[in-house]
FIDOTI-345938 format. One record per residue (C-alpha): residue in one letter; residue number from 1; x, y, z. Coordinates in nm, 4 decimals. Layout:
+-----+-----+----------+----------+----------+
! res !   n !       px !       py !       pz !
+-----+-----+----------+----------+----------+
!   A ! NUM !        X !        Y !        Z !
...
+-----+-----+----------+----------+----------+
END
This chain:
+-----+-----+----------+----------+----------+
! res !   n !       px !       py !       pz !
+-----+-----+----------+----------+----------+
!   M !   1 !  10.5416 !   1.3535 !  -1.7480 !
!   D !   2 !  10.4325 !   1.1206 !  -1.5547 !
!   Y !   3 !  10.2382 !   1.3299 !  -1.3692 !
!   I !   4 !  10.0440 !   1.3988 !  -1.6925 !
!   E !   5 !  10.0124 !   1.1011 !  -1.7977 !
!   N !   6 !   9.8709 !   0.9622 !  -1.4848 !
!   E !   7 !   9.6690 !   1.2331 !  -1.4702 !
!   E !   8 !   9.5245 !   1.1794 !  -1.8584 !
!   L !   9 !   9.4813 !   0.8182 !  -1.7506 !
!   T !  10 !   9.2516 !   0.9410 !  -1.4660 !
!   M !  11 !   9.0220 !   1.1098 !  -1.6866 !
!   E !  12 !   8.9817 !   0.8083 !  -1.9276 !
!   Q !  13 !   8.9511 !   0.6159 !  -1.6132 !
!   L !  14 !   8.6713 !   0.8529 !  -1.5304 !
!   L !  15 !   8.5140 !   0.8605 !  -1.8705 !
!   A !  16 !   8.5072 !   0.4521 !  -1.8883 !
!   E !  17 !   8.3456 !   0.4895 !  -1.5681 !
!   Q !  18 !   8.0843 !   0.7152 !  -1.6743 !
!   E !  19 !   8.0143 !   0.5329 !  -1.9858 !
!   R !  20 !   7.9435 !   0.1967 !  -1.7608 !
!   E !  21 !   7.6722 !   0.4789 !  -1.5026 !
!   L !  22 !   7.5637 !   0.5987 !  -1.8365 !
!   D !  23 !   7.4943 !   0.2145 !  -2.0019 !
!   K !  24 !   7.2570 !   0.1466 !  -1.6896 !
!   I !  25 !   7.0235 !   0.3978 !  -1.7532 !
!   K !  26 !   6.8080 !   0.2524 !  -2.0336 !
!   V !  27 !   6.5329 !   0.4820 !  -2.2123 !
!   G !  28 !   6.1981 !   0.3651 !  -2.1113 !
!   N !  29 !   6.2645 !   0.3141 !  -1.7678 !
!   E !  30 !   6.1325 !   0.5450 !  -1.4953 !
!   V !  31 !   6.2646 !   0.7487 !  -1.2424 !
!   K !  32 !   6.2142 !   0.9838 !  -0.9429 !
!   A !  33 !   6.4177 !   1.3074 !  -0.9143 !
!   S !  34 !   6.3783 !   1.6337 !  -0.7427 !
!   I !  35 !   6.4425 !   1.9830 !  -0.9361 !
!   K !  36 !   6.7734 !   2.1122 !  -0.8744 !
!   E !  37 !   6.6595 !   2.3932 !  -1.1577 !
!   I !  38 !   6.4100 !   2.6057 !  -1.3397 !
!   K !  39 !   6.5022 !   2.8007 !  -1.6328 !
!   D !  40 !   6.2102 !   2.9071 !  -1.8902 !
!   D !  41 !   6.2066 !   2.6542 !  -2.1249 !
!   Y !  42 !   6.3889 !   2.3489 !  -1.9089 !
!   V !  43 !   6.3889 !   2.2010 !  -1.5499 !
!   L !  44 !   6.7271 !   2.0376 !  -1.4601 !
!   L !  45 !   6.7027 !   1.7506 !  -1.1828 !
!   N !  46 !   6.9783 !   1.5615 !  -1.0180 !
!   L !  47 !   6.9383 !   1.1587 !  -1.0875 !
!   E !  48 !   7.0681 !   0.9404 !  -0.7646 !
!   T !  49 !   7.3307 !   0.7879 !  -1.0242 !
!   G !  50 !   7.4755 !   1.1551 !  -0.9562 !
!   F !  51 !   7.4192 !   1.2664 !  -1.3331 !
!   D !  52 !   7.1675 !   1.5782 !  -1.3763 !
!   A !  53 !   6.8696 !   1.5319 !  -1.6391 !
!   I !  54 !   6.6746 !   1.7759 !  -1.7926 !
!   I !  55 !   6.2952 !   1.7739 !  -1.9021 !
!   P !  56 !   6.2268 !   2.0564 !  -2.1751 !
!   Y !  57 !   5.8942 !   2.2529 !  -2.1547 !
!   E !  58 !   5.7084 !   2.0452 !  -2.3944 !
!   E !  59 !   5.7490 !   1.7462 !  -2.1967 !
!   L !  60 !   5.6231 !   1.8577 !  -1.8577 !
!   N !  61 !   5.2904 !   1.7957 !  -1.9449 !
!   M !  62 !   5.1604 !   2.1716 !  -1.8843 !
!   K !  63 !   4.8696 !   2.3600 !  -2.0140 !
!   K !  64 !   4.9300 !   2.5570 !  -2.3089 !
!   G !  65 !   5.0985 !   2.9199 !  -2.2201 !
!   A !  66 !   5.2014 !   2.7954 !  -1.8554 !
!   L !  67 !   5.4985 !   2.9022 !  -1.7009 !
!   I !  68 !   5.7432 !   2.5974 !  -1.5628 !
!   S !  69 !   5.7906 !   2.8478 !  -1.2726 !
!   E !  70 !   5.3884 !   2.8920 !  -1.2015 !
!   V !  71 !   5.3613 !   2.4761 !  -1.1661 !
!   F !  72 !   5.7125 !   2.3593 !  -1.0179 !
!   N !  73 !   5.9433 !   2.5017 !  -0.7917 !
!   V !  74 !   6.2928 !   2.3563 !  -0.6761 !
!   G !  75 !   6.2811 !   2.0632 !  -0.4567 !
!   D !  76 !   5.9893 !   1.9303 !  -0.6073 !
!   E !  77 !   5.9883 !   1.5708 !  -0.6826 !
!   I !  78 !   5.9088 !   1.4395 !  -0.9945 !
!   E !  79 !   5.8057 !   1.1481 !  -1.1613 !
!   A !  80 !   5.9529 !   1.0855 !  -1.5464 !
!   T !  81 !   6.0369 !   0.8898 !  -1.8257 !
!   I !  82 !   6.3797 !   0.8343 !  -1.9465 !
!   A !  83 !   6.3347 !   0.9415 !  -2.2809 !
!   K !  84 !   6.7102 !   0.9755 !  -2.4281 !
!   V !  85 !   7.0875 !   0.9304 !  -2.2962 !
!   S !  86 !   7.3833 !   1.1250 !  -2.4857 !
!   Q !  87 !   7.7320 !   0.8849 !  -2.3980 !
!   K !  88 !   7.8938 !   1.1745 !  -2.6116 !
!   D !  89 !   7.8596 !   1.4180 !  -2.4132 !
!   G !  90 !   7.5826 !   1.2388 !  -2.1067 !
!   L !  91 !   7.3321 !   1.3921 !  -2.1522 !
!   I !  92 !   7.0157 !   1.2522 !  -2.0336 !
!   K !  93 !   6.6464 !   1.3751 !  -2.1261 !
!   L !  94 !   6.3373 !   1.2776 !  -1.9456 !
!   S !  95 !   5.9822 !   1.3327 !  -2.0303 !
!   K !  96 !   5.7279 !   1.3702 !  -1.7554 !
!   T !  97 !   5.4300 !   1.3727 !  -2.0104 !
!   Q !  98 !   5.5087 !   1.0468 !  -2.1353 !
!   S !  99 !   5.5874 !   0.8941 !  -1.7463 !
!   D ! 100 !   5.2114 !   1.0831 !  -1.6626 !
!   K ! 101 !   5.0654 !   0.8783 !  -1.9598 !
!   K ! 102 !   5.1293 !   0.5540 !  -1.8531 !
!   N ! 103 !   5.0769 !   0.6250 !  -1.5033 !
!   D ! 104 !   4.7031 !   0.7562 !  -1.6524 !
!   Y ! 105 !   4.6932 !   0.5098 !  -1.8586 !
!   K ! 106 !   4.7126 !   0.2566 !  -1.5595 !
!   E ! 107 !   4.4627 !   0.4934 !  -1.3655 !
!   I ! 108 !   4.2041 !   0.4427 !  -1.6826 !
!   K ! 109 !   4.2364 !   0.1141 !  -1.7154 !
!   N ! 110 !   4.2312 !   0.0005 !  -1.3847 !
!   A ! 111 !   3.9120 !   0.2002 !  -1.3562 !
!   F ! 112 !   3.7509 !   0.0114 !  -1.6505 !
!   E ! 113 !   3.8794 !  -0.3199 !  -1.5511 !
!   E ! 114 !   3.7084 !  -0.2862 !  -1.1848 !
!   H ! 115 !   3.4412 !  -0.0097 !  -1.2719 !
!   K ! 116 !   3.5761 !   0.2428 !  -1.0195 !
!   I ! 117 !   3.4654 !   0.6489 !  -1.1100 !
!   I ! 118 !   3.7455 !   0.8751 !  -1.2465 !
!   T ! 119 !   3.6680 !   1.2003 !  -1.2256 !
!   V ! 120 !   3.7251 !   1.4441 !  -1.6037 !
!   S ! 121 !   3.7595 !   1.7338 !  -1.7077 !
!   V ! 122 !   3.5103 !   1.8622 !  -2.0453 !
!   E ! 123 !   3.7703 !   2.0484 !  -2.2696 !
!   K ! 124 !   3.5459 !   2.0750 !  -2.5692 !
!   C ! 125 !   3.1780 !   2.0159 !  -2.6668 !
!   I ! 126 !   3.0578 !   1.9255 !  -3.0020 !
!   N ! 127 !   2.6967 !   1.7958 !  -3.1384 !
!   N ! 128 !   2.7094 !   1.4401 !  -2.9958 !
!   G ! 129 !   2.9200 !   1.4552 !  -2.6980 !
!   V ! 130 !   3.2107 !   1.5970 !  -2.5330 !
!   F ! 131 !   3.5531 !   1.5118 !  -2.4986 !
!   A ! 132 !   3.7076 !   1.5398 !  -2.1186 !
!   R ! 133 !   4.0745 !   1.5160 !  -1.9922 !
!   Y ! 134 !   4.2112 !   1.3148 !  -1.7565 !
!   G ! 135 !   4.5614 !   1.3515 !  -1.7148 !
!   A ! 136 !   4.7472 !   1.3063 !  -2.0605 !
!   Y ! 137 !   4.4344 !   1.1193 !  -2.2188 !
!   S ! 138 !   4.1484 !   1.2306 !  -2.3673 !
!   L ! 139 !   3.8359 !   1.0616 !  -2.3266 !
!   F ! 140 !   3.4750 !   1.0921 !  -2.5295 !
!   I ! 141 !   3.1207 !   1.1135 !  -2.3780 !
!   P ! 142 !   2.8685 !   1.0344 !  -2.6447 !
!   I ! 143 !   2.5793 !   1.2564 !  -2.5610 !
!   S ! 144 !   2.3808 !   0.9840 !  -2.4395 !
!   Q ! 145 !   2.6055 !   0.9310 !  -2.1797 !
!   L ! 146 !   2.6252 !   1.2826 !  -2.0405 !
!   D ! 147 !   2.2519 !   1.2596 !  -1.7787 !
!   T ! 148 !   1.9700 !   1.0200 !  -1.7481 !
!   K ! 149 !   1.7540 !   1.2813 !  -1.8876 !
!   F ! 150 !   1.7756 !   1.3326 !  -2.2346 !
!   V ! 151 !   2.0510 !   1.5891 !  -2.3198 !
!   T ! 152 !   1.9863 !   1.8002 !  -2.6476 !
!   E ! 153 !   2.3318 !   2.0609 !  -2.5991 !
!   T ! 154 !   2.6105 !   1.9980 !  -2.5086 !
!   N ! 155 !   2.7707 !   2.3449 !  -2.4447 !
!   A ! 156 !   2.5659 !   2.3620 !  -2.0953 !
!   Y ! 157 !   2.8672 !   2.1045 !  -1.9644 !
!   A ! 158 !   3.1856 !   2.2826 !  -2.0653 !
!   N ! 159 !   3.4529 !   2.3276 !  -1.8338 !
!   Q ! 160 !   3.2669 !   2.1516 !  -1.6028 !
!   N ! 161 !   3.4298 !   1.8210 !  -1.3736 !
!   L ! 162 !   3.1859 !   1.5069 !  -1.4362 !
!   E ! 163 !   3.2503 !   1.1855 !  -1.2685 !
!   V ! 164 !   3.2331 !   0.8981 !  -1.4888 !
!   Y ! 165 !   3.2659 !   0.5620 !  -1.5675 !
!   V ! 166 !   3.5302 !   0.4194 !  -1.8222 !
!   K ! 167 !   3.3162 !   0.2072 !  -2.0898 !
!   E ! 168 !   3.5025 !   0.1470 !  -2.3788 !
!   I ! 169 !   3.8890 !   0.1220 !  -2.4270 !
!   N ! 170 !   4.0191 !   0.0528 !  -2.7735 !
!   T ! 171 !   4.3890 !   0.1195 !  -2.8125 !
!   K ! 172 !   4.4209 !   0.0424 !  -3.1943 !
!   R ! 173 !   4.1455 !   0.3415 !  -3.2408 !
!   N ! 174 !   4.3533 !   0.5150 !  -2.9625 !
!   R ! 175 !   3.9546 !   0.5473 !  -2.8797 !
!   L ! 176 !   3.8467 !   0.6209 !  -2.4682 !
!   V ! 177 !   3.4698 !   0.6121 !  -2.4066 !
!   A ! 178 !   3.3035 !   0.7062 !  -2.0741 !
!   S ! 179 !   2.9691 !   0.7697 !  -1.8810 !
!   H ! 180 !   2.8627 !   1.0493 !  -1.6451 !
!   R ! 181 !   2.4788 !   0.8670 !  -1.6907 !
!   D ! 182 !   2.5914 !   0.5619 !  -1.5537 !
!   V ! 183 !   2.7054 !   0.7177 !  -1.2189 !
!   L ! 184 !   2.4083 !   0.9100 !  -1.2040 !
!   Q ! 185 !   2.2196 !   0.6033 !  -1.2827 !
!   E ! 186 !   2.3918 !   0.4017 !  -0.9957 !
!   R ! 187 !   2.3367 !   0.6964 !  -0.7520 !
!   L ! 188 !   1.9478 !   0.7211 !  -0.8510 !
!   D ! 189 !   1.9077 !   0.3651 !  -0.8136 !
!   V ! 190 !   2.0975 !   0.3806 !  -0.4921 !
!   Q ! 191 !   1.8514 !   0.6437 !  -0.3432 !
!   R ! 192 !   1.5979 !   0.4733 !  -0.4818 !
!   A ! 193 !   1.6904 !   0.1229 !  -0.3028 !
!   E ! 194 !   1.7347 !   0.3588 !   0.0245 !
!   K ! 195 !   1.3856 !   0.5032 !  -0.0178 !
!   R ! 196 !   1.2748 !   0.2078 !  -0.0903 !
!   A ! 197 !   1.4147 !   0.0592 !   0.2324 !
!   R ! 198 !   1.3338 !   0.3205 !   0.4583 !
!   I ! 199 !   0.9442 !   0.3304 !   0.3526 !
!   K ! 200 !   0.9586 !  -0.0377 !   0.3936 !
!   A ! 201 !   1.0894 !  -0.0089 !   0.7690 !
!   E ! 202 !   0.8455 !   0.2780 !   0.7876 !
!   R ! 203 !   0.5624 !   0.0805 !   0.7012 !
!   E ! 204 !   0.6737 !  -0.2358 !   0.8999 !
!   A ! 205 !   0.7749 !   0.0414 !   1.2014 !
!   E ! 206 !   0.3954 !   0.1150 !   1.1622 !
!   K ! 207 !   0.2664 !  -0.2384 !   1.1265 !
!   A ! 208 !   0.4652 !  -0.3104 !   1.4734 !
!   R ! 209 !   0.3337 !  -0.0006 !   1.6166 !
!   K ! 210 !  -0.0232 !  -0.0431 !   1.5502 !
!   K ! 211 !   0.0060 !  -0.4662 !   1.5965 !
!   Q ! 212 !   0.1183 !  -0.3591 !   1.9790 !
!   E ! 213 !  -0.1243 !  -0.0762 !   2.0232 !
!   K ! 214 !  -0.4196 !  -0.4010 !   1.8961 !
!   E ! 215 !  -0.2329 !  -0.5784 !   2.1603 !
!   D ! 216 !  -0.2457 !  -0.3416 !   2.4175 !
!   L ! 217 !  -0.6013 !  -0.2822 !   2.3780 !
!   F ! 218 !  -0.7064 !  -0.6492 !   2.3163 !
!   N ! 219 !  -0.5421 !  -0.6888 !   2.6480 !
!   S ! 220 !  -0.6986 !  -0.4242 !   2.8105 !
!   L ! 221 !  -1.0717 !  -0.4997 !   2.7488 !
!   Q ! 222 !  -1.2717 !  -0.6564 !   3.0264 !
!   V ! 223 !  -1.6106 !  -0.7981 !   2.9807 !
!   G ! 224 !  -1.8655 !  -0.5805 !   3.0249 !
!   Q ! 225 !  -1.6548 !  -0.2962 !   2.9468 !
!   K ! 226 !  -1.8530 !  -0.0246 !   2.7240 !
!   I ! 227 !  -1.6756 !   0.1097 !   2.4674 !
!   E ! 228 !  -1.7039 !   0.3387 !   2.1434 !
!   G ! 229 !  -1.6809 !   0.1400 !   1.7993 !
!   K ! 230 !  -1.7237 !   0.1944 !   1.4726 !
!   V ! 231 !  -1.9633 !  -0.0201 !   1.2277 !
!   T ! 232 !  -1.7199 !  -0.1718 !   0.9193 !
!   N ! 233 !  -1.9141 !  -0.4324 !   0.8097 !
!   I ! 234 !  -2.2779 !  -0.5748 !   0.8034 !
!   M ! 235 !  -2.3467 !  -0.9834 !   0.7771 !
!   S ! 236 !  -2.6782 !  -1.1430 !   0.7786 !
!   Y ! 237 !  -2.5730 !  -1.2767 !   1.1616 !
!   G ! 238 !  -2.4150 !  -0.9348 !   1.2843 !
!   A ! 239 !  -2.2548 !  -0.6424 !   1.2505 !
!   F ! 240 !  -1.8561 !  -0.5985 !   1.2767 !
!   I ! 241 !  -1.6995 !  -0.3263 !   1.4797 !
!   D ! 242 !  -1.3749 !  -0.1475 !   1.5076 !
!   I ! 243 !  -1.3478 !  -0.0275 !   1.8402 !
!   G ! 244 !  -1.0035 !   0.1086 !   1.8185 !
!   G ! 245 !  -0.7927 !  -0.1183 !   1.6072 !
!   I ! 246 !  -0.9756 !  -0.4534 !   1.6291 !
!   E ! 247 !  -1.2660 !  -0.5508 !   1.5658 !
!   G ! 248 !  -1.5861 !  -0.7575 !   1.7078 !
!   L ! 249 !  -1.8744 !  -0.9264 !   1.6433 !
!   A ! 250 !  -2.2214 !  -0.8016 !   1.7916 !
!   H ! 251 !  -2.4419 !  -1.0845 !   1.6911 !
!   I ! 252 !  -2.7760 !  -0.9699 !   1.5767 !
!   K ! 253 !  -2.9427 !  -1.1567 !   1.8720 !
!   N ! 254 !  -2.6956 !  -0.9104 !   2.0781 !
!   L ! 255 !  -2.8233 !  -0.6029 !   1.8788 !
!   S ! 256 !  -3.1251 !  -0.5197 !   2.1196 !
!   W ! 257 !  -3.3481 !  -0.7319 !   2.3771 !
!   N ! 258 !  -3.6052 !  -0.6846 !   2.1589 !
!   R ! 259 !  -3.6737 !  -0.9137 !   1.8731 !
!   V ! 260 !  -3.4442 !  -0.7885 !   1.5129 !
!   N ! 261 !  -3.5232 !  -0.9567 !   1.2071 !
!   K ! 262 !  -3.2458 !  -0.8009 !   1.0318 !
!   V ! 263 !  -2.9534 !  -0.6041 !   1.1560 !
!   E ! 264 !  -2.9735 !  -0.3243 !   0.8898 !
!   D ! 265 !  -3.3161 !  -0.2403 !   1.0808 !
!   V ! 266 !  -3.0988 !  -0.1542 !   1.3580 !
!   L ! 267 !  -2.7430 !  -0.0708 !   1.2177 !
!   S ! 268 !  -2.5639 !   0.0721 !   0.8913 !
!   E ! 269 !  -2.1834 !   0.0761 !   0.8302 !
!   G ! 270 !  -2.0079 !   0.3839 !   0.9206 !
!   Q ! 271 !  -2.2249 !   0.4435 !   1.1896 !
!   E ! 272 !  -2.0887 !   0.5242 !   1.5183 !
!   V ! 273 !  -2.2087 !   0.3173 !   1.8014 !
!   S ! 274 !  -2.1394 !   0.2420 !   2.2168 !
!   V ! 275 !  -2.1311 !  -0.1312 !   2.2603 !
!   Y ! 276 !  -2.0091 !  -0.3526 !   2.5569 !
!   V ! 277 !  -1.7741 !  -0.6358 !   2.5586 !
!   L ! 278 !  -1.9498 !  -0.9862 !   2.6460 !
!   D ! 279 !  -1.6610 !  -1.1939 !   2.5818 !
!   I ! 280 !  -1.3243 !  -1.2269 !   2.5145 !
!   N ! 281 !  -1.1335 !  -1.5024 !   2.3527 !
!   P ! 282 !  -0.7433 !  -1.5072 !   2.3878 !
!   E ! 283 !  -0.6798 !  -1.7901 !   2.1939 !
!   N ! 284 !  -0.8166 !  -1.6646 !   1.8348 !
!   K ! 285 !  -0.8403 !  -1.2978 !   1.9396 !
!   R ! 286 !  -1.2152 !  -1.2659 !   1.9052 !
!   I ! 287 !  -1.4108 !  -1.0337 !   2.0954 !
!   A ! 288 !  -1.8150 !  -1.0859 !   2.1213 !
!   L ! 289 !  -1.9995 !  -0.7389 !   2.1375 !
!   A ! 290 !  -2.3533 !  -0.6662 !   2.2449 !
!   L ! 291 !  -2.4979 !  -0.3166 !   2.1213 !
!   K ! 292 !  -2.7863 !  -0.3933 !   2.4182 !
!   D ! 293 !  -2.7192 !  -0.2460 !   2.7706 !
!   I ! 294 !  -2.6107 !  -0.5736 !   2.9600 !
!   N ! 295 !  -2.5600 !  -0.4505 !   3.2208 !
!   N ! 296 !  -2.9536 !  -0.3931 !   3.2565 !
!   D ! 297 !  -3.0741 !  -0.7236 !   3.1740 !
!   P ! 298 !  -3.4592 !  -0.6473 !   3.1454 !
!   W ! 299 !  -3.5171 !  -1.0658 !   3.2254 !
!   E ! 300 !  -3.2987 !  -0.9745 !   3.5361 !
!   L ! 301 !  -3.5081 !  -0.7063 !   3.6237 !
!   I ! 302 !  -3.8488 !  -0.8424 !   3.5991 !
!   S ! 303 !  -3.7605 !  -1.1296 !   3.7999 !
!   K ! 304 !  -3.7515 !  -0.8984 !   4.0954 !
!   E ! 305 !  -4.1296 !  -0.7717 !   4.0212 !
!   I ! 306 !  -4.3558 !  -1.0582 !   3.8864 !
!   K ! 307 !  -4.3513 !  -1.4739 !   3.9910 !
!   V ! 308 !  -4.5680 !  -1.7736 !   3.8911 !
!   G ! 309 !  -4.9649 !  -1.7102 !   3.9366 !
!   D ! 310 !  -4.9491 !  -1.3307 !   3.8737 !
!   V ! 311 !  -5.1705 !  -1.1834 !   3.6457 !
!   I ! 312 !  -4.9837 !  -0.9294 !   3.3996 !
!   E ! 313 !  -5.0399 !  -0.6915 !   3.1096 !
!   G ! 314 !  -4.8841 !  -0.6604 !   2.7542 !
!   T ! 315 !  -4.8781 !  -0.6053 !   2.3952 !
!   V ! 316 !  -4.9417 !  -0.8742 !   2.1227 !
!   V ! 317 !  -4.6019 !  -0.7920 !   1.9043 !
!   R ! 318 !  -4.6194 !  -1.1241 !   1.6995 !
!   V ! 319 !  -4.8555 !  -1.3787 !   1.5967 !
!   I ! 320 !  -4.7662 !  -1.7663 !   1.4914 !
!   E ! 321 !  -4.9520 !  -2.0228 !   1.3861 !
!   R ! 322 !  -4.9847 !  -2.1435 !   1.7285 !
!   A ! 323 !  -4.9284 !  -1.9222 !   1.9606 !
!   A ! 324 !  -4.8489 !  -1.5520 !   1.9941 !
!   F ! 325 !  -4.5980 !  -1.3158 !   2.1733 !
!   V ! 326 !  -4.6750 !  -1.0957 !   2.3925 !
!   Q ! 327 !  -4.4832 !  -0.8018 !   2.5120 !
!   I ! 328 !  -4.4427 !  -0.7604 !   2.8869 !
!   R ! 329 !  -4.1914 !  -0.4787 !   2.9013 !
!   E ! 330 !  -3.9080 !  -0.4269 !   2.6065 !
!   G ! 331 !  -3.7150 !  -0.6868 !   2.5910 !
!   V ! 332 !  -3.9264 !  -0.9342 !   2.7874 !
!   D ! 333 !  -4.1733 !  -1.1071 !   2.5284 !
!   A ! 334 !  -4.4023 !  -1.3930 !   2.6930 !
!   Y ! 335 !  -4.5135 !  -1.7051 !   2.4800 !
!   L ! 336 !  -4.8874 !  -1.7372 !   2.4582 !
!   P ! 337 !  -5.0299 !  -2.0685 !   2.3343 !
!   I ! 338 !  -5.2981 !  -2.0980 !   2.1217 !
!   S ! 339 !  -5.4394 !  -2.3611 !   2.4024 !
!   E ! 340 !  -5.4256 !  -2.0911 !   2.6384 !
!   L ! 341 !  -5.6191 !  -1.8334 !   2.4887 !
!   A ! 342 !  -6.0088 !  -1.9321 !   2.5700 !
!   N ! 343 !  -6.1208 !  -2.2077 !   2.7946 !
!   E ! 344 !  -6.3234 !  -2.3321 !   2.4769 !
!   R ! 345 !  -6.1232 !  -2.4925 !   2.1593 !
!   V ! 346 !  -5.9672 !  -2.1996 !   1.9380 !
!   A ! 347 !  -5.9113 !  -2.2625 !   1.5995 !
!   K ! 348 !  -5.6914 !  -1.9714 !   1.5254 !
!   V ! 349 !  -5.4790 !  -1.7216 !   1.7172 !
!   T ! 350 !  -5.6274 !  -1.4058 !   1.5145 !
!   N ! 351 !  -5.9824 !  -1.4730 !   1.6260 !
!   V ! 352 !  -5.8581 !  -1.3867 !   1.9888 !
!   V ! 353 !  -5.5636 !  -1.1629 !   1.9325 !
!   N ! 354 !  -5.4056 !  -0.9516 !   1.7526 !
!   V ! 355 !  -5.0840 !  -0.7288 !   1.6833 !
!   G ! 356 !  -5.1140 !  -0.4510 !   1.9249 !
!   D ! 357 !  -5.3852 !  -0.6066 !   2.1600 !
!   V ! 358 !  -5.3233 !  -0.5258 !   2.4910 !
!   I ! 359 !  -5.4037 !  -0.8024 !   2.7183 !
!   K ! 360 !  -5.4103 !  -0.9755 !   3.0607 !
!   A ! 361 !  -5.2593 !  -1.2983 !   3.1100 !
!   K ! 362 !  -5.1528 !  -1.5300 !   3.4288 !
!   V ! 363 !  -4.7738 !  -1.6654 !   3.4798 !
!   L ! 364 !  -4.7917 !  -2.0299 !   3.4367 !
!   E ! 365 !  -4.4026 !  -2.0902 !   3.3827 !
!   F ! 366 !  -4.1220 !  -1.8164 !   3.4832 !
!   K ! 367 !  -3.7596 !  -1.9148 !   3.4332 !
!   P ! 368 !  -3.5692 !  -1.5786 !   3.3739 !
!   K ! 369 !  -3.2060 !  -1.7335 !   3.3194 !
!   N ! 370 !  -3.3283 !  -1.9573 !   3.0156 !
!   E ! 371 !  -3.5534 !  -1.6242 !   2.9097 !
!   R ! 372 !  -3.9047 !  -1.8283 !   2.9322 !
!   L ! 373 !  -4.2239 !  -1.6753 !   3.0423 !
!   L ! 374 !  -4.5287 !  -1.9128 !   2.9329 !
!   I ! 375 !  -4.8463 !  -1.7096 !   3.0135 !
!   S ! 376 !  -5.2559 !  -1.7715 !   2.9592 !
!   I ! 377 !  -5.5555 !  -1.5830 !   2.9093 !
!   K ! 378 !  -5.7516 !  -1.8219 !   3.0084 !
!   E ! 379 !  -5.6253 !  -1.9045 !   3.3353 !
!   A ! 380 !  -5.6183 !  -1.5106 !   3.3949 !
!   N ! 381 !  -5.9942 !  -1.5237 !   3.3745 !
!   R ! 382 !  -6.0931 !  -1.8489 !   3.4781 !
!   E ! 383 !  -6.3483 !  -1.7362 !   3.8015 !
!   P ! 384 !  -6.2109 !  -1.9026 !   4.0963 !
!   E ! 385 !  -6.3431 !  -2.1687 !   4.2815 !
!   E ! 386 !  -6.5313 !  -2.1180 !   4.5934 !
!   D ! 387 !  -6.3873 !  -2.2616 !   4.8673 !
!   I ! 388 !  -6.5923 !  -2.5097 !   5.0440 !
!   S ! 389 !  -6.3596 !  -2.6321 !   5.2462 !
!   E ! 390 !  -6.4514 !  -2.5042 !   5.5885 !
!   Y ! 391 !  -6.7989 !  -2.6426 !   5.5240 !
!   M ! 392 !  -6.6269 !  -3.0476 !   5.4598 !
!   E ! 393 !  -6.5442 !  -3.0689 !   5.9229 !
!   V ! 394 !  -6.7952 !  -3.2215 !   5.9821 !
!   E ! 395 !  -6.8795 !  -3.2033 !   6.3134 !
!   D ! 396 !  -7.1612 !  -3.4089 !   6.5673 !
!   S ! 397 !  -7.3073 !  -3.0331 !   6.6496 !
!   L ! 398 !  -7.4045 !  -2.9536 !   6.3132 !
!   G ! 399 !  -7.5808 !  -3.2630 !   6.2201 !
!   S ! 400 !  -7.5610 !  -3.4491 !   5.8580 !
!   I ! 401 !  -7.4488 !  -3.3231 !   5.5402 !
!   G ! 402 !  -7.7853 !  -3.2821 !   5.4152 !
!   E ! 403 !  -7.8980 !  -3.0911 !   5.7141 !
!   L ! 404 !  -7.6221 !  -2.8125 !   5.6436 !
!   F ! 405 !  -7.6869 !  -2.7828 !   5.3072 !
!   G ! 406 !  -8.0665 !  -2.8535 !   5.2879 !
!   D ! 407 !  -8.1164 !  -2.4457 !   5.1944 !
!   K ! 408 !  -7.8776 !  -2.4710 !   4.9024 !
!   F ! 409 !  -8.0382 !  -2.8111 !   4.7848 !
!   K ! 410 !  -8.3798 !  -2.6053 !   4.7647 !
!   E ! 411 !  -8.2514 !  -2.3364 !   4.5478 !
!   L ! 412 !  -8.1322 !  -2.5807 !   4.3189 !
!   E ! 413 !  -8.4513 !  -2.7694 !   4.2906 !
!   E ! 414 !  -8.6162 !  -2.4396 !   4.2506 !
+-----+-----+----------+----------+----------+
END
């Protein structure tokens, strides 16, 4: 009897202890447990407290029609919410659906607050949008939020997985709204920004390359060098010529050794020419060019052929009020003043010479470095004076001057 009473007391103690442990298990708490056994309509789990718990089929948060054995295996760990605790029979019911919903809602809320992308699966299409599943929740994506392009038919999105941003959470209306369009637009913006940055970088690289090429070309130029170029712009004072990425100025006076009245008489825009480098200014990066052949200066060449006192031949090329310009050879014009046209006074230059006349004149002054050549027709036509110096040497043996030139004086008297 004592044994029986003690045994009954022990059972009472065990039951009391069980009740105390069950009291610790509160509805709504989250637990993790491993599957101990799988049945057709529930799974059995072993809790850390030593109690067994079940999750009914409808609380496993599975797709309709799916078999438990197809989704879960013995030993799988499941996180679930305590849904019911029965003190009478010690039965504990769990809900994976509730736990999943809590976790899913946390993730949805976190995605909304931190503007994170989540992936949803479209499960239903209607005229003005689609419903998509994220865990235990259904989110609505309006038709205007499906694409960056205009969408008229939503059925094309059926069963698709879409990356979305959560746009609205309304717990009172049980409404969750998402946007696939914002994800696409954001990526388009990133692509466009990357493209712009790439194009900018390419342009800057190309600009730097061209700049370096210009620098290298500029540094390689030498005075007197002959180089090919293209006329880019014509001004009244000269022409700008591109010589491979950099421009130089060919002043009107350096277009020809002959006189040039208008730049357009010699050059035209777009014309390809050979030019010579006259001067290089490293400080302001300016280049002076010449179309005329600077290596064959006609003034330098003619300086070896004529000198002051020579009588030379030339063609009148220009007449002004008090003088005429005479071309001795291409690039060399001599100055013929009106006072040097004839011995007598000349009222008008054209009374003696005109453009096109070929004349002979005497060189009065010649300074090739200054490109100055002064000539005279008057001096070229002057009769040479008779040299009588030999007769001016009076000696005793020849007598007086009267005697010496007696015959000459007689001729003059006659």
